[in-house]
C-alpha positions, 0 to 999 in steps of 0.5 A, spaced: 876 145 104 874 140 100 866 142 101 868 149 099 872 147 093 866 143 090 861 148 092 865 153 088 866 148 082 859 147 082 858 155 082 863 155 075 867 160 079 874 161 075 880 157 078 883 163 079 878 166 084 878 159 087 885 159 089 884 167 091 878 165 096 882 158 099 888 162 100 884 168 104 881 163 108 887 159 110 891 166 111 885 168 116 885 161 119 892 162 121 892 169 123 886 167 128 890 162 131 896 166 132 891 171 135 888 167 140 894 163 142 898 170 144 892 172 148 891 166 152 
């Protein structure tokens, strides 16, 4: 997450979009975790 944050800051991505991207990645990670746990 820190690398992603630093990269987006270096690319001058607005703070609003940084929050959107980080939130989306977290939601995707949780969703994938739930899906893989159910199938096991």
